[in-house]
C-alpha positions in Angstrom: 5.4 127.8 -76.2 7.5 130.7 -75.5 5.9 134.9 -76.3 7.5 137.4 -76.7 7.0 141.1 -77.3 8.6 142.5 -80.3 8.5 144.3 -83.3 7.4 143.8 -86.4 8.7 145.6 -89.4 6.3 147.3 -91.8 5.9 149.9 -94.2 8.1 150.9 -97.5 11.8 151.7 -98.5 12.8 155.1 -96.8 9.3 155.0 -94.7 9.4 152.3 -92.2 7.2 152.2 -89.4 6.8 148.6 -86.7 3.6 147.0 -84.9 4.4 146.1 -81.8 3.0 142.2 -81.4 3.3 139.1 -79.2 4.5 136.4 -81.4 6.1 133.4 -80.8 9.6 133.1 -80.4 10.2 130.8 -82.9 8.0 132.8 -85.6 10.8 134.8 -88.1 10.4 138.6 -87.3 7.4 139.5 -89.8 6.0 135.8 -88.9 2.6 135.2 -87.9 1.6 136.9 -84.4 -0.8 136.3 -81.4 -1.7 139.6 -81.5 -0.7 143.2 -81.8 0.0 145.5 -78.9 0.9 148.8 -80.4 2.6 150.9 -83.3 6.0 152.7 -83.3 6.6 155.1 -86.5 9.9 156.6 -85.7 9.8 159.4 -88.6 7.2 161.5 -86.7 8.8 164.6 -85.7 6.3 165.0 -82.2 8.5 162.1 -80.0 5.9 161.9 -77.8 3.4 160.6 -81.0 5.9 158.3 -81.9 4.2 155.3 -80.2 0.9 153.8 -79.9 0.6 151.3 -77.2 -2.6 149.0 -75.4 -1.3 149.2 -72.5 -3.9 146.7 -70.6 -3.1 143.9 -72.9 1.0 144.7 -72.9 0.4 143.9 -68.7 -1.7 140.9 -69.8 0.8 139.1 -71.7 3.9 140.3 -69.7 1.7 138.9 -66.7 1.7 135.3 -68.2 5.5 135.5 -68.8 5.8 136.9 -72.1 9.2 138.8 -72.7 9.6 142.2 -74.0 12.6 142.1 -76.5 14.8 145.1 -75.5 13.7 147.7 -77.6 10.1 146.9 -76.8 11.2 147.2 -73.2 12.7 150.7 -73.7 9.6 151.4 -75.0 7.1 150.7 -72.5 9.4 152.2 -69.6 9.1 155.4 -71.3 5.3 155.2 -72.6 3.3 153.1 -69.8 4.3 155.1 -67.2 3.2 158.2 -68.7 -0.2 156.4 -69.6 0.1 155.3 -65.7 0.2 158.9 -64.4 -2.1 159.9 -66.9 -5.1 157.3 -65.7 -4.1 158.2 -62.2 -4.8 161.7 -62.5 -8.3 160.6 -64.3 -9.2 158.7 -61.3 -8.2 160.9 -58.7 -10.9 163.3 -57.5 -11.2 167.1 -58.4 -9.9 169.2 -55.7 -12.6 171.2 -54.4 -12.1 174.6 -54.2 -12.9 176.6 -51.0 -16.3 179.4 -52.0 -16.1 182.5 -49.5 -18.7 182.4 -47.5 -20.7 186.2 -46.9 -19.9 187.6 -44.0 
């Protein structure tokens, strides 16, 4: 089975949003999905909040051979890098400030 990571169109007329899903490549755009991996809402004014992703599951699907669509690859390039930077920052130990010794 050839798995693709692509967008599934949701919402209503003039208020569209997308779900990012892992889906069999032979299924139609809004067909049966294997797993939901995030959302993309282009109408949210704050650019950083337009996309919510599950990076651990996206990395899993890509590791087993799922290919992202062109638009999903662009979103992953932009937002997964931010997520990885946030994870690295959280994992790094806090820098201790030197305490002045009484002299």
